[in-house]
Each structure stands twice: as structure tokens, then as C-alpha cells.
N, CA, C and O atoms as a MOPAC input file, in Angstrom:
PM7 MOZYME 1SCF
protein

 N    -70.56900 1   131.47600 1  -101.91000 1
 C    -69.86800 1   130.55000 1  -102.78400 1
 C    -68.75800 1   129.83600 1  -102.00800 1
 O    -68.16700 1   130.39800 1  -101.08600 1
 N    -68.49100 1   128.60600 1  -102.39300 1
 C    -67.52200 1   127.77700 1  -101.68800 1
 C    -66.12200 1   128.37000 1  -101.71600 1
 O    -65.37000 1   128.20500 1  -100.75500 1
 N    -65.75200 1   129.05300 1  -102.78900 1
 C    -64.38500 1   129.57600 1  -102.89500 1
 C    -64.10000 1   130.69300 1  -101.89200 1
 O    -62.94100 1   131.07500 1  -101.73300 1
 N    -65.10700 1   131.22600 1  -101.21300 1
 C    -64.90600 1   132.24900 1  -100.19200 1
 C    -64.70700 1   131.64500 1   -98.80000 1
 O    -64.36900 1   132.35600 1   -97.85300 1
 N    -64.91800 1   130.33700 1   -98.68000 1
 C    -64.78000 1   129.65400 1   -97.39700 1
 C    -63.40400 1   129.01200 1   -97.28400 1
 O    -62.77100 1   128.70200 1   -98.29300 1
 N    -62.94500 1   128.81500 1   -96.05100 1
 C    -61.67100 1   128.15300 1   -95.79500 1
 C    -61.97500 1   126.81300 1   -95.12500 1
 O    -62.60100 1   126.76600 1   -94.06700 1
 N    -61.51600 1   125.71100 1   -95.76500 1
 C    -61.68700 1   124.36100 1   -95.24200 1
 C    -60.34200 1   123.92500 1   -94.67800 1
 O    -59.38300 1   123.74100 1   -95.42700 1
 N    -60.26800 1   123.75700 1   -93.34800 1
 C    -58.99500 1   123.40200 1   -92.72000 1
 C    -59.24300 1   122.57000 1   -91.47100 1
 O    -60.00100 1   122.97200 1   -90.58800 1
 N    -58.59300 1   121.39300 1   -91.40000 1
 C    -58.71900 1   120.50700 1   -90.23600 1
 C    -60.17500 1   120.28200 1   -89.83300 1
 O    -60.52900 1   120.37900 1   -88.65800 1
 N    -61.00400 1   119.98400 1   -90.82000 1
 C    -62.42400 1   119.67100 1   -90.60200 1
 C    -63.23300 1   120.84400 1   -90.04500 1
 O    -64.33700 1   120.64700 1   -89.53700 1
 N    -62.71000 1   122.02200 1   -90.13400 1
 C    -63.44400 1   123.22500 1   -89.73800 1
 C    -63.58100 1   124.12800 1   -90.95200 1
 O    -62.66300 1   124.23800 1   -91.76500 1
 N    -64.71900 1   124.76300 1   -91.06600 1
 C    -64.98600 1   125.66500 1   -92.17700 1
 C    -65.16600 1   127.06300 1   -91.60600 1
 O    -65.99700 1   127.29300 1   -90.72700 1
 N    -64.36600 1   127.99500 1   -92.12600 1
 C    -64.43400 1   129.36700 1   -91.63800 1
 C    -64.68500 1   130.33100 1   -92.79000 1
 O    -64.42000 1   130.04400 1   -93.95800 1
 N    -65.20500 1   131.47700 1   -92.40500 1
 C    -65.40300 1   132.58800 1   -93.32600 1
 C    -64.93500 1   133.83500 1   -92.60400 1
 O    -65.45400 1   134.18300 1   -91.54400 1
 N    -63.95800 1   134.50300 1   -93.17900 1
 C    -63.33900 1   135.68400 1   -92.55100 1
 C    -62.87900 1   135.36100 1   -91.12800 1
 O    -63.09100 1   136.13800 1   -90.19600 1
 N    -62.23900 1   134.18500 1   -90.98500 1
 C    -61.63300 1   133.70200 1   -89.74000 1
 C    -62.63200 1   133.36900 1   -88.62900 1
 O    -62.22500 1   133.17100 1   -87.48400 1
 N    -63.90800 1   133.30400 1   -88.93700 1
 C    -64.93900 1   132.92300 1   -87.97400 1
 C    -65.56100 1   131.60500 1   -88.42200 1
 O    -65.68400 1   131.35300 1   -89.62100 1
 N    -65.95700 1   130.75600 1   -87.45700 1
 C    -66.63700 1   129.51900 1   -87.81700 1
 C    -67.89400 1   129.85400 1   -88.61500 1
 O    -68.67700 1   130.72100 1   -88.22700 1
 N    -68.07200 1   129.16800 1   -89.71100 1
 C    -69.14900 1   129.48300 1   -90.64900 1
 C    -70.40700 1   128.67500 1   -90.33000 1
 O    -70.32400 1   127.50100 1   -89.96900 1
 N    -71.55800 1   129.30500 1   -90.46500 1
 C    -72.85800 1   128.65300 1   -90.40500 1
 C    -73.64600 1   129.14100 1   -91.60100 1
 O    -73.79400 1   130.34600 1   -91.80600 1
 N    -74.15200 1   128.21000 1   -92.39100 1
 C    -74.93600 1   128.57900 1   -93.56100 1
 C    -74.77200 1   127.56400 1   -94.67300 1
 O    -74.34000 1   126.43500 1   -94.44100 1
 N    -75.11900 1   127.97100 1   -95.87600 1
 C    -75.03000 1   127.11900 1   -97.05900 1
 C    -73.87800 1   127.58400 1   -97.94800 1
 O    -73.44200 1   128.73300 1   -97.87800 1
 N    -73.40000 1   126.66900 1   -98.78000 1
 C    -72.48200 1   127.06300 1   -99.84400 1
 C    -72.89300 1   126.34100 1  -101.11200 1
 O    -73.57800 1   125.31900 1  -101.07600 1
 N    -72.46300 1   126.89300 1  -102.22300 1
 C    -72.74800 1   126.30200 1  -103.52400 1
 C    -71.45200 1   126.21900 1  -104.31400 1
 O    -70.61800 1   127.12400 1  -104.28400 1
 N    -71.31200 1   125.10200 1  -105.02300 1
 C    -70.10300 1   124.87900 1  -105.82600 1
 C    -70.53600 1   124.25500 1  -107.14400 1
 O    -71.25500 1   123.25600 1  -107.15600 1
 N    -70.10200 1   124.83700 1  -108.24300 1
 C    -70.40400 1   124.28600 1  -109.56300 1
 C    -69.25600 1   123.37000 1  -109.96100 1
 O    -68.09900 1   123.79000 1  -109.98700 1
 N    -69.57900 1   122.11600 1  -110.27000 1
 C    -68.57800 1   121.10400 1  -110.61500 1
 C    -68.97000 1   120.54100 1  -111.98400 1
 O    -69.73500 1   119.58000 1  -112.06800 1
 N    -68.43900 1   121.14600 1  -113.05700 1
 C    -68.84300 1   120.75500 1  -114.40600 1
 C    -70.30500 1   121.11500 1  -114.62700 1
 O    -70.69300 1   122.27100 1  -114.46200 1
 N    -71.11900 1   120.12700 1  -115.00000 1
 C    -72.55200 1   120.34100 1  -115.17300 1
 C    -73.32800 1   120.12700 1  -113.87800 1
 O    -74.54800 1   120.28900 1  -113.85000 1
 N    -72.63100 1   119.76500 1  -112.81500 1
 C    -73.28000 1   119.47500 1  -111.54400 1
 C    -73.17600 1   120.65600 1  -110.58500 1
 O    -72.27300 1   121.48700 1  -110.67900 1
 N    -74.12300 1   120.70000 1  -109.67000 1
 C    -74.15800 1   121.73800 1  -108.64400 1
 C    -74.13800 1   121.05300 1  -107.28500 1
 O    -74.95800 1   120.17500 1  -107.01600 1
 N    -73.20500 1   121.45100 1  -106.43400 1
 C    -73.08300 1   120.88300 1  -105.09500 1
 C    -73.50900 1   121.95300 1  -104.09700 1
 O    -73.05900 1   123.09700 1  -104.15400 1
 N    -74.38700 1   121.55300 1  -103.18100 1
 C    -74.85200 1   122.46100 1  -102.12900 1
 C    -74.50900 1   121.82800 1  -100.79300 1
 O    -74.79800 1   120.65400 1  -100.56100 1
 N    -73.89500 1   122.60400 1   -99.92100 1
 C    -73.51100 1   122.10900 1   -98.60000 1
 C    -74.15800 1   122.92200 1   -97.50600 1
 O    -74.42800 1   124.11200 1   -97.66900 1
 N    -74.40500 1   122.26600 1   -96.38500 1
 C    -74.95000 1   122.91700 1   -95.19400 1
 C    -73.90300 1   122.80600 1   -94.09400 1
 O    -73.43200 1   121.71200 1   -93.78100 1
 N    -73.54200 1   123.94700 1   -93.50700 1
 C    -72.51000 1   124.01300 1   -92.48200 1
 C    -73.11800 1   124.62600 1   -91.22300 1
 O    -73.85500 1   125.61000 1   -91.29000 1
 N    -72.79600 1   124.02600 1   -90.06900 1
 C    -73.27300 1   124.56200 1   -88.79300 1
 C    -72.09500 1   124.66100 1   -87.83600 1
 O    -71.42700 1   123.66200 1   -87.56900 1
 N    -71.83900 1   125.84400 1   -87.32200 1
 C    -70.73500 1   126.09500 1   -86.38800 1
 C    -69.40400 1   125.54800 1   -86.90100 1
 O    -68.62400 1   124.97000 1   -86.14400 1
 N    -69.15800 1   125.73700 1   -88.19000 1
 C    -67.90000 1   125.33600 1   -88.79000 1
 C    -67.81000 1   123.87500 1   -89.18000 1
 O    -66.77300 1   123.44300 1   -89.68400 1
 N    -68.87600 1   123.08800 1   -88.96100 1
 C    -68.86200 1   121.66500 1   -89.29500 1
 C    -69.80600 1   121.37200 1   -90.44700 1
 O    -70.94400 1   121.84000 1   -90.46600 1
 N    -69.32500 1   120.59600 1   -91.40500 1
 C    -70.14700 1   120.20300 1   -92.54200 1
 C    -71.17400 1   119.18300 1   -92.07100 1
 O    -70.81800 1   118.15100 1   -91.50300 1
 N    -72.45500 1   119.47800 1   -92.31000 1
 C    -73.55900 1   118.63800 1   -91.84800 1
 C    -74.13400 1   117.81300 1   -92.99200 1
 O    -74.43100 1   116.62900 1   -92.83100 1
 N    -74.28800 1   118.45300 1   -94.15200 1
 C    -74.96700 1   117.82700 1   -95.28000 1
 C    -74.38400 1   118.35300 1   -96.58100 1
 O    -74.04800 1   119.53300 1   -96.68700 1
 N    -74.26700 1   117.47700 1   -97.57000 1
 C    -73.82700 1   117.88500 1   -98.89700 1
 C    -74.67800 1   117.13300 1   -99.92300 1
 O    -74.84800 1   115.91700 1   -99.83200 1
 N    -75.20700 1   117.87000 1  -100.89500 1
 C    -76.03400 1   117.27700 1  -101.94300 1
 C    -75.49700 1   117.70100 1  -103.30400 1
 O    -75.07600 1   118.84300 1  -103.49300 1
 N    -75.51800 1   116.75700 1  -104.25300 1
 C    -75.05900 1   117.04100 1  -105.60800 1
 C    -76.21600 1   116.83400 1  -106.58000 1
 O    -76.91900 1   115.82500 1  -106.52200 1
 N    -76.40300 1   117.80600 1  -107.47400 1
 C    -77.51000 1   117.80500 1  -108.42200 1
 C    -76.99500 1   117.88700 1  -109.85300 1
 O    -75.95100 1   118.48100 1  -110.12400 1
 N    -77.74700 1   117.28100 1  -110.75700 1
 C    -77.53000 1   117.43000 1  -112.18300 1
 C    -78.87600 1   117.79200 1  -112.79000 1
 O    -79.83200 1   117.02300 1  -112.69000 1
 N    -78.95500 1   118.95800 1  -113.41700 1
 C    -80.20100 1   119.46400 1  -113.99400 1
 C    -81.34800 1   119.37700 1  -112.99000 1
 O    -82.43100 1   118.88600 1  -113.31000 1
 N    -81.10000 1   119.85600 1  -111.78600 1
 C    -82.06500 1   119.91500 1  -110.68600 1
 C    -82.50100 1   118.55200 1  -110.15800 1
 O    -83.45100 1   118.46400 1  -109.38100 1
 N    -81.81200 1   117.48800 1  -110.57600 1
 C    -82.11600 1   116.14800 1  -110.07100 1
 C    -81.03900 1   115.74300 1  -109.07100 1
 O    -79.84500 1   115.87100 1  -109.34400 1
 N    -81.47000 1   115.25800 1  -107.91900 1
 C    -80.53800 1   114.83400 1  -106.87500 1
 C    -79.80800 1   113.57700 1  -107.30100 1
 O    -80.43100 1   112.56500 1  -107.62200 1
 N    -78.46900 1   113.64300 1  -107.30400 1
 C    -77.63500 1   112.48800 1  -107.64800 1
 C    -76.99400 1   111.84600 1  -106.42600 1
 O    -76.81800 1   110.62900 1  -106.37500 1
 N    -76.63800 1   112.68500 1  -105.42300 1
 C    -75.89900 1   112.19400 1  -104.27800 1
 C    -76.24000 1   113.02900 1  -103.05100 1
 O    -76.44400 1   114.24000 1  -103.13600 1
 N    -76.29700 1   112.35500 1  -101.91500 1
 C    -76.55800 1   113.03900 1  -100.64700 1
 C    -75.64000 1   112.43900 1   -99.59100 1
 O    -75.58900 1   111.22200 1   -99.41800 1
 N    -74.90600 1   113.31400 1   -98.87800 1
 C    -74.01600 1   112.89400 1   -97.78900 1
 C    -74.46900 1   113.57000 1   -96.50200 1
 O    -74.60900 1   114.79200 1   -96.44600 1
 N    -74.69400 1   112.77100 1   -95.47900 1
 C    -74.96100 1   113.30600 1   -94.14200 1
 C    -73.73900 1   112.99400 1   -93.28800 1
 O    -73.34500 1   111.83600 1   -93.15200 1
 N    -73.14400 1   114.03100 1   -92.71500 1
 C    -71.92300 1   113.88300 1   -91.93900 1
 C    -72.26300 1   113.70300 1   -90.45700 1
 O    -73.06400 1   114.45000 1   -89.89600 1
 N    -71.63700 1   112.69800 1   -89.83500 1
 C    -71.80000 1   112.47200 1   -88.40400 1
 C    -70.59600 1   112.97300 1   -87.63100 1
 O    -70.67000 1   113.21900 1   -86.42700 1
 N    -69.48000 1   113.12100 1   -88.34000 1
 C    -68.22700 1   113.57300 1   -87.75200 1
 C    -67.35000 1   114.05600 1   -88.90900 1
 O    -67.75500 1   114.00500 1   -90.07000 1
 N    -66.18300 1   114.50900 1   -88.58700 1
 C    -65.25500 1   114.97900 1   -89.60400 1
 C    -64.97800 1   113.87500 1   -90.62800 1
 O    -64.41000 1   112.83900 1   -90.28300 1
 N    -65.37000 1   114.09000 1   -91.87200 1
 C    -65.14000 1   113.14800 1   -92.97100 1
 C    -65.75000 1   111.76300 1   -92.75200 1
 O    -65.27300 1   110.78500 1   -93.32700 1
 N    -66.79400 1   111.66600 1   -91.93000 1
 C    -67.49300 1   110.40800 1   -91.69200 1
 C    -68.99200 1   110.65800 1   -91.81500 1
 O    -69.49000 1   111.73300 1   -91.48000 1
 N    -69.70300 1   109.63300 1   -92.30700 1
 C    -71.13800 1   109.77800 1   -92.37600 1
 C    -71.79700 1   108.71000 1   -93.21900 1
 O    -71.27800 1   107.60400 1   -93.37300 1
 N    -72.95700 1   109.06300 1   -93.76500 1
 C    -73.77600 1   108.14800 1   -94.55900 1
 C    -74.05600 1   108.78900 1   -95.90600 1
 O    -74.39100 1   109.97100 1   -95.98100 1
 N    -73.91900 1   108.00600 1   -96.97100 1
 C    -74.03000 1   108.55000 1   -98.32500 1
 C    -75.03400 1   107.74200 1   -99.13900 1
 O    -75.12000 1   106.52000 1   -99.01500 1
 N    -75.79400 1   108.45400 1   -99.97800 1
 C    -76.74800 1   107.82000 1  -100.88300 1
 C    -76.52300 1   108.33800 1  -102.29500 1
 O    -76.25000 1   109.52100 1  -102.49900 1
 N    -76.64200 1   107.43500 1  -103.27100 1
 C    -76.57300 1   107.78400 1  -104.68400 1
 C    -77.92200 1   107.46500 1  -105.31400 1
 O    -78.56200 1   106.47200 1  -104.96700 1
 N    -78.34600 1   108.31600 1  -106.24400 1
 C    -79.65400 1   108.17000 1  -106.86600 1
 C    -79.52800 1   108.06800 1  -108.38200 1
 O    -78.61600 1   108.64100 1  -108.98000 1
 N    -80.45400 1   107.33200 1  -108.99600 1
 C    -80.56300 1   107.26700 1  -110.45300 1
 C    -81.14100 1   108.57900 1  -110.97600 1
 O    -81.64100 1   109.39300 1  -110.20000 1
 N    -81.07300 1   108.78200 1  -112.28000 1
 C    -81.62700 1   109.99000 1  -112.90400 1
 C    -83.12300 1   110.13900 1  -112.64700 1
 O    -83.64300 1   111.25400 1  -112.64400 1
 N    -83.82200 1   109.01800 1  -112.43000 1
 C    -85.26000 1   109.08900 1  -112.17400 1
 C    -85.58300 1   109.33500 1  -110.69700 1
 O    -86.75300 1   109.40300 1  -110.32000 1
 N    -84.55400 1   109.46700 1  -109.87000 1
 C    -84.74600 1   109.77800 1  -108.46300 1
 C    -84.79900 1   108.57500 1  -107.54300 1
 O    -84.90000 1   108.74300 1  -106.32800 1
 N    -84.73400 1   107.37000 1  -108.08200 1
 C    -84.75900 1   106.18800 1  -107.22600 1
 C    -83.38700 1   105.93200 1  -106.62300 1
 O    -82.35700 1   106.25100 1  -107.21700 1
 N    -83.39800 1   105.35200 1  -105.43800 1
 C    -82.16200 1   105.05700 1  -104.72600 1
 C    -81.37000 1   103.98600 1  -105.45900 1
 O    -81.91900 1   102.94800 1  -105.82800 1
 N    -80.07800 1   104.23500 1  -105.67100 1
 C    -79.20000 1   103.29700 1  -106.35800 1
 C    -78.26500 1   102.58000 1  -105.38300 1
 O    -78.18400 1   101.35200 1  -105.38700 1
 N    -77.54700 1   103.36000 1  -104.53500 1
 C    -76.58400 1   102.79500 1  -103.57300 1
 C    -76.62600 1   103.60000 1  -102.29800 1
 O    -76.96500 1   104.78400 1  -102.30000 1
 N    -76.27200 1   102.93600 1  -101.19400 1
 C    -76.17700 1   103.64100 1   -99.91800 1
 C    -75.25900 1   102.90700 1   -98.96800 1
 O    -75.14600 1   101.68100 1   -99.00300 1
 N    -74.60000 1   103.68600 1   -98.10800 1
 C    -73.71800 1   103.10900 1   -97.10700 1
 C    -72.89200 1   104.17400 1   -96.40500 1
 O    -72.98700 1   105.36200 1   -96.71500 1
 N    -72.08300 1   103.72900 1   -95.45700 1
 C    -71.23700 1   104.63000 1   -94.66900 1
 C    -69.94600 1   104.95500 1   -95.41800 1
 O    -69.48400 1   104.17900 1   -96.25400 1
 N    -69.38100 1   106.10000 1   -95.10500 1
 C    -68.09200 1   106.50000 1   -95.66100 1
 C    -67.22200 1   107.08500 1   -94.56400 1
 O    -67.71300 1   107.58700 1   -93.55400 1
 N    -65.92300 1   107.00800 1   -94.78600 1
 C    -64.94500 1   107.62300 1   -93.90200 1
 C    -63.76500 1   108.05400 1   -94.74800 1
 O    -63.19400 1   107.24000 1   -95.47500 1
 N    -63.38900 1   109.33100 1   -94.66400 1
 C    -62.29600 1   109.90000 1   -95.46200 1
 C    -62.47500 1   109.60100 1   -96.95400 1
 O    -61.53300 1   109.18600 1   -97.63000 1
 N    -63.68100 1   109.81500 1   -97.45300 1
 C    -64.04500 1   109.62900 1   -98.86600 1
 C    -63.96600 1   108.17500 1   -99.33200 1
 O    -64.02400 1   107.91400 1  -100.53400 1
 N    -63.83500 1   107.23400 1   -98.41100 1
 C    -63.78700 1   105.80900 1   -98.74700 1
 C    -65.03900 1   105.12200 1   -98.20500 1
 O    -65.52800 1   105.46300 1   -97.12900 1
 N    -65.54900 1   104.15500 1   -98.96000 1
 C    -66.67100 1   103.34800 1   -98.48100 1
 C    -66.19300 1   102.50500 1   -97.30900 1
 O    -65.05900 1   102.02700 1   -97.29300 1
 N    -67.07200 1   102.32800 1   -96.33000 1
 C    -66.74300 1   101.49800 1   -95.18200 1
 C    -67.99400 1   100.76100 1   -94.73100 1
 O    -69.10900 1   101.26400 1   -94.86500 1
 N    -67.79600 1    99.56900 1   -94.19800 1
 C    -68.93200 1    98.80200 1   -93.71400 1
 C    -69.77400 1    98.24400 1   -94.84800 1
 O    -69.28500 1    98.04200 1   -95.95900 1
 N    -71.03900 1    97.99900 1   -94.55900 1
 C    -71.96100 1    97.38800 1   -95.51000 1
 C    -72.55900 1    98.44800 1   -96.44300 1
 O    -73.11100 1    99.45200 1   -95.99200 1
 N    -72.43800 1    98.20600 1   -97.73700 1
 C    -73.05700 1    99.06000 1   -98.75500 1
 C    -74.09500 1    98.24000 1   -99.50200 1
 O    -73.88000 1    97.06600 1   -99.80600 1
 N    -75.22100 1    98.87200 1   -99.79300 1
 C    -76.29500 1    98.21200 1  -100.53200 1
 C    -76.45400 1    98.86600 1  -101.89700 1
 O    -76.37700 1   100.08700 1  -102.03300 1
 N    -76.67900 1    98.02500 1  -102.90600 1
 C    -76.95500 1    98.48700 1  -104.26100 1
 C    -78.30700 1    97.93000 1  -104.67200 1
 O    -78.57700 1    96.73800 1  -104.52200 1
 N    -79.15800 1    98.81800 1  -105.19500 1
 C    -80.51600 1    98.44500 1  -105.58400 1
 C    -80.61900 1    98.42000 1  -107.10700 1
 O    -80.48600 1    99.45400 1  -107.76000 1
 N    -80.85700 1    97.23300 1  -107.66900 1
 C    -81.01100 1    97.09000 1  -109.11400 1
 C    -82.28900 1    96.29400 1  -109.35600 1
 O    -82.44500 1    95.17600 1  -108.86700 1
 N    -83.19300 1    96.89100 1  -110.11800 1
 C    -84.50400 1    96.29900 1  -110.38200 1
 C    -85.17100 1    95.96300 1  -109.05200 1
 O    -85.38100 1    96.85400 1  -108.22900 1
 N    -85.50300 1    94.71400 1  -108.82800 1
 C    -86.17000 1    94.32400 1  -107.58700 1
 C    -85.23000 1    93.58200 1  -106.63800 1
 O    -85.67700 1    92.83200 1  -105.77000 1
 N    -83.91800 1    93.79900 1  -106.81100 1
 C    -82.92600 1    93.10200 1  -106.00100 1
 C    -82.09200 1    94.08900 1  -105.18800 1
 O    -81.94000 1    95.25700 1  -105.54600 1
 N    -81.55900 1    93.57400 1  -104.08300 1
 C    -80.63600 1    94.34300 1  -103.24700 1
 C    -79.34000 1    93.54300 1  -103.15000 1
 O    -79.34100 1    92.39300 1  -102.71100 1
 N    -78.24700 1    94.15900 1  -103.56200 1
 C    -76.92200 1    93.54400 1  -103.46500 1
 C    -76.16200 1    94.21300 1  -102.33000 1
 O    -76.17800 1    95.43700 1  -102.20100 1
 N    -75.50500 1    93.41700 1  -101.51800 1
 C    -74.73900 1    93.93600 1  -100.38900 1
 C    -73.26100 1    93.66900 1  -100.61500 1
 O    -72.86800 1    92.64100 1  -101.16700 1
 N    -72.45500 1    94.62100 1  -100.17300 1
 C    -71.00600 1    94.49400 1  -100.27900 1
 C    -70.36900 1    95.08000 1   -99.03500 1
 O    -70.73500 1    96.17000 1   -98.59500 1
 N    -69.41200 1    94.35200 1   -98.46600 1
 C    -68.72300 1    94.79000 1   -97.25800 1
 C    -67.38800 1    95.41800 1   -97.61600 1
 O    -66.61600 1    94.84800 1   -98.38700 1
 N    -67.11200 1    96.59800 1   -97.05600 1
 C    -65.84700 1    97.30200 1   -97.31100 1
 C    -65.05600 1    97.42500 1   -96.02100 1
 O    -63.96000 1    97.98600 1   -96.02000 1

């Protein structure tokens, strides 16, 4: 469980050792699952009723690529993030159109 891990300066430890493995966190009705390798967060996915809503792939500390999905599993938005903020070009998919926005 996530509450047993220590998140500090972009390193994740368990019992003072760099952690490798998965964690799970319940956030309201959503479930967040993270993958950690050698103390670094690699991947985080958020689910609602077993449906994927969000996926983050980390390339560095608090940086990476994020995707949001509709309830039916189709891609809704995607783009880069840094420190929980959107950065660069983000695409939004609505019906048969693609909208782009620069951050």
C-alpha cells in the first residue's frame, strides 16, 4: 500500500531502502496503481470500476507523458507534463477531430 512508502525528493523508499515494485492507493471511488523501479516512479495508472481513466509514464522526476481516457476506453487527451503541469503540445480527441493546445 502507498501509505507504507516514503516519497521524498523524487525517491521512493520502503524501510529506508529504495523501493522496487507496485503500490496501490484508493482515491475516492478510483484506484491508483504505480510501478516503481529502484526508487523511481516509472508508471502510474488510475482506474474507475476497472476502467482505465489516466496513464502517466515518467521519464524523469515529475516529468513524463500522460494520457486520459473516456469511460468507453477511447483516448481523450494526451501530452507531456512537468511538476503536475501540462507542458508543450497537448492533443484532445473529440468525435473525429483532433484539437491541439500549446502550454
